[in-house]
C-alpha angles and dihedrals in degrees: 000000000000132000122227140186127206116211108201099020097162097074130079096268091046093051091047090053089054092048093056098036089056086072098041110108095200101050134082113193100216103170137023119183138211127147091201096049098033111152095018121122115249092242091058091060099033106030091172088073094054112129095031100130092201089068102040093112099036118122130174115259132184095242141003127258128207111335137145095238139017125203109205107204092174136133122275109276093025096075094060088056095055109024096075092059091056092046090052089054091055094252118141114233135207107193119201095189126086095250098103103027096095128073088190103063091188087068091051092052092045096052102031095039090222128121107240120227093211136258121290115245095253137097107289121188132189101236104229099122098194090060108023104029096131091053091049092054090061098039131120091186125032119197105211109220125247117263096244093046091052094059094038099046093046090050093051107031098091093047094047094043092051093044094230097134137059119257098253112083127177116206125192118186132185116202138189122241095252087074088074091063135243099297113089122233140173089268093055096038108129098241090051094050105033116096089001143102114210123193112203139180083013099185105010110047112151093232092064095077090043091056091045096047093052097042089052088063086066101039139306122323135159109193129209108185134182124175127203129200112224130187099262130101102226138023147056122228111193125193115194116195115201140158125232120238093214138011108284130158127241090244091055091050091048088052090053091052094045091051092047093051100030093120097037111105095187096053116079128183109215137168096246121007115221129183093231088059091064103027111133093005138099094237127120111205121195137183131196131213130177127197115175106302092346124102119191120189120188123194132186127198139159102250093213095048117031086014094054132341101025091051089048090056090046087055091048090053090053093047093053099037099252126140105278091230094057110125092001104084097111113140115229120268101246127197 
């Protein structure tokens, strides 16, 4: 049994952590923090959790006490202010912000427009288990991947690793509104989203260099990424357009993908990925199509689960030697 704290438990990723940890038999959620909601009972802020006996005595605090692990579900720029103090206390940290995802901090500062305070002198892992599991096992600090990078990297990793595609890759992703966070804005205002498809940050989205940096650990990739906001709550559907180096059949490519992910429970190869097939779950579904020299890989994830909190719990399970599936066996909400 381990004890955990969640810093920033009022947002979507914080509430999703609580939803999954409620079913985890080896975790006690000891602290949840919020300066704004300090002193309030959990059920007052997250009524959907009412009746969960595990949380009957859980109140919001301003900080966490002694725990084995802290999830920092905090805004970009905030995590780097607070994570080092937990590391100094010997607490492992899984950070859901972008503050520790980059090895190249110049890229972070360029795309996030925030001066970075530097990386702590501890083992830091990029928390994409299917690719970096061995690094995660030894980590003191896990940088949970971005939601777009999760779907994109998983879709492309086997092709890049096996050098079957050309370097230039075009990625188009459609995302639900929950990816923008819990605070409303003009962009997420219902009349601006409903019955609409909105491309944004068309050539300079901050997840582009994250995708590129991690794929280049496996091979060579030059990424061109454009996201679109669509009128759904959850999910990211990613379409990656690539070109094959040599003539290779669809069956051969499927074999490459099946071999790459043969031991990965949360990655499923399907005929046609759909968001309702993964909604509410930690699965990443992907489909493969070949037309001449063109390879198209489509992936579907729930941005709040495999794209955030579910993956964070998967990383926690790896850190503490639990079965990776523990607490994450929800079947998708279809239809």
